[in-house]
Every structure is written in C-alpha cells, then in structure tokens.
LUMDRENGU-199371 format. One line per 10 residues: number of its first residue (from 0); for each residue x, y, z of C-alpha. Coordinates in Angstrom, 3 decimals, m for minus. Example, Ala and Ser with C-alpha at 12.3 -4.5 7.8 and 13.67 -1.06 7.14 Angstrom:
BEGIN
0	12.300,m4.500,7.800  13.670,m1.060,7.140
//
This chain:
BEGIN
0	3.280,m0.601,m7.982  2.237,m3.821,m9.764  4.793,m7.260,m9.719  5.516,m5.532,m13.584  6.984,m2.616,m12.193  4.410,m0.786,m13.897  2.670,1.813,m11.911  m1.087,1.281,m11.604  m2.189,5.301,m11.292  m0.693,6.015,m14.968
10	m0.385,2.212,m16.555  3.493,2.517,m16.751  6.199,1.294,m16.519  9.174,3.026,m14.511  11.091,5.704,m15.928  8.555,5.249,m19.000  7.442,8.546,m20.806  4.148,10.106,m20.373  1.072,8.761,m21.917  0.031,12.058,m23.750
20	1.757,14.344,m26.121  0.099,16.874,m27.989  m3.101,15.620,m26.542  m2.864,16.092,m23.047  m4.006,19.726,m23.024  m7.553,18.641,m24.135  m8.269,16.136,m21.057  m5.131,17.328,m18.094  m6.828,18.064,m15.365  m4.932,20.829,m13.027
30	m2.197,18.581,m12.242  m1.469,17.609,m16.059  m2.644,13.967,m15.487  m5.574,13.065,m18.326  m8.969,12.612,m15.476  m9.210,10.678,m13.781  m6.280,9.260,m12.088  m4.141,9.133,m15.780  m5.984,5.498,m16.715  m4.737,4.587,m19.990
40	m8.543,2.407,m21.081  m9.419,6.301,m20.439  m6.869,8.106,m22.979  m7.792,5.970,m24.946  m11.574,6.824,m25.165  m10.532,10.013,m25.093  m8.354,10.176,m28.234  m10.593,7.912,m30.015  m13.045,10.152,m29.442  m10.993,13.275,m31.364
50	m9.751,11.165,m33.644  m13.358,10.910,m34.442  m14.445,14.635,m34.498  m11.289,15.105,m36.846  m11.848,12.100,m38.963  m15.680,13.728,m39.620  m13.699,16.808,m40.905  m11.173,15.580,m42.822  m14.180,13.556,m44.642  m15.551,16.584,m44.814
60	m13.131,18.849,m46.854  m13.071,15.658,m49.200  m16.266,15.780,m50.146  m16.638,15.793,m53.642  m20.915,16.218,m53.936  m22.325,19.556,m54.170  m23.452,20.466,m50.754  m27.167,21.304,m50.804  m27.631,24.597,m48.860  m25.340,27.760,m48.239
70	m24.945,25.801,m44.525  m23.057,22.863,m45.653  m21.124,24.711,m48.026  m20.544,27.478,m45.643  m18.918,24.285,m43.654  m17.402,22.358,m46.209  m15.439,25.426,m46.972  m13.837,25.814,m43.338  m13.408,22.234,m43.487  m11.543,22.567,m46.655
80	m9.087,25.575,m44.938  m8.434,23.333,m42.103  m7.650,20.539,m44.418  m3.724,20.535,m43.476  m3.915,20.705,m40.356  m6.344,18.387,m39.503  m4.059,16.157,m41.336  m1.558,16.649,m39.210  m3.534,16.495,m35.628  m5.132,13.187,m37.553
90	m1.369,11.425,m37.916  m0.478,13.043,m34.139  m3.396,11.560,m32.902  m3.029,8.303,m34.471  0.571,8.434,m33.419  m0.660,9.030,m29.816  m3.067,5.702,m29.811  m0.786,3.398,m30.391  1.922,4.198,m27.954  m1.261,4.267,m25.736
100	m2.204,1.142,m27.021  1.831,m0.342,m26.471  1.533,0.121,m22.740  m2.565,m1.643,m22.060  m2.439,m4.941,m21.407  m3.672,m6.703,m25.150  m6.440,m8.106,m23.307  m8.426,m4.745,m22.117  m7.268,m3.391,m25.732  m9.545,m6.489,m27.098
110	m12.816,m5.478,m25.029  m12.196,m2.309,m25.658  m11.671,m2.547,m29.320  m14.936,m4.851,m29.681  m17.390,m2.211,m27.846  m16.373,m0.183,m29.794  m16.994,m1.193,m33.539  m20.696,m2.707,m31.448  m21.658,0.501,m29.739  m21.703,4.442,m29.845
120	m19.282,6.376,m27.471  m18.359,6.234,m24.259  m17.059,3.057,m24.240  m15.328,3.666,m20.575  m17.804,4.956,m17.750  m17.206,4.897,m13.881  m19.383,2.791,m11.741  m20.229,4.978,m9.293  m22.927,5.036,m5.985  m22.530,1.143,m7.713
130	m24.471,1.660,m11.417  m22.988,2.014,m14.133  m23.151,5.725,m15.663  m24.285,5.475,m19.059  m26.974,2.447,m18.580  m27.909,2.791,m14.714  m27.849,m0.652,m14.339  m26.766,m1.867,m10.563  m23.825,m3.188,m10.518  m21.814,m5.545,m8.496
140	m19.068,m4.201,m6.765  m16.171,m5.980,m7.796  m13.858,m7.662,m5.779  m11.862,m5.112,m2.325  m9.391,m3.338,m3.173  m6.919,m0.282,m2.983  m9.121,2.775,m1.723  m10.552,5.028,m4.217  m10.385,5.221,m8.138  m9.662,1.279,m9.875
150	m8.063,1.600,m12.954  m8.997,m2.259,m13.259  m12.098,m1.997,m15.846  m14.850,m4.785,m15.524  m17.569,m4.647,m17.328  m21.394,m4.156,m16.869  m23.562,m6.821,m17.423  m26.340,m4.746,m18.767  m24.744,m2.305,m21.941  m21.340,m4.552,m21.471
160	m19.255,m0.879,m21.487  m16.235,m1.085,m19.176  m16.630,0.832,m15.929  m13.830,1.959,m13.893  m14.671,1.675,m10.122  m14.557,4.132,m7.484
//
C-alpha cells in the first residue's frame, strides 16, 4: 500500500472499481487479474495494442479504394460486416483506456505516450535476469524494494522501453 492509499498491486485507490471491464477477459489470468500483477501500465499497453488492431480493421472497412486482389476484397468485406461491432468495441476500449490513464501518475502516462509515438510495441517489457527482454541490454538493478514483481517501471538505457523488474 502506498502512502496515498493506492494499492501497489493494482494501482488503485481503496474502494476503486477494477481497472478492467469487457477487456478484462482478454488479458486476465487465472485469478481474474491481468498478467502480471494488474499493473496499470501493462493494462494500458494491452488496451492500446488491441485498439490498434480494431482501428486497422475499421480503416479497412471504410476504405473506398478498389481492392487489388480477391484476398483484399474478402478482407474488406469481412471488415465491413464487423463494422458496427468494431465501432462499439473501439468506443469501449477508448473508455477503458481513459479509466486506466486516470488512475496512473501523469508523469508515467507522459513517458508511455512518448514511447508510443516513437517506436512500435511493446512499450512495456519485463526486466528479466538483469536484461531488457526487448533489446537484451543489461540493465542495472533498481533500488531494492519488495521481493517479487515491482510495478514502478524504469527505462531501458538502450531502447528506452519501460521495464517492470522482478
């Protein structure tokens, strides 16, 4: 528990609603919490990744150009059939994203958003065995904290991704 009353394991204030609504089933583990440890930054990354996929399909459905081959034509037709449900899903994901962002420290959100603009996913990775799992760069351990998973990310000195260390 942090000094402001937020639970470090979930990043939530006491009595707050769970971070996930309909999206929870996509990232939940056996205990009904997203892997690992319900870190809001990891939930945000999962929401953003799923939202990118939905938005790509929405763009395909709304594409006015004539497809070049039958595979593109089939994909566009499937996307048009799913257009209403994808629009609802996109709105739901946007709403959940706003809820997660509202529960995170503004400085962390700003770091995350800068990463999203500069490089492709993943933007948040585990620091395992003293190395960034994205670029394999050795990273100095963070100051000693509680054993297990730390939900306070550090930046990789090489790729600048946010690292959640074990």
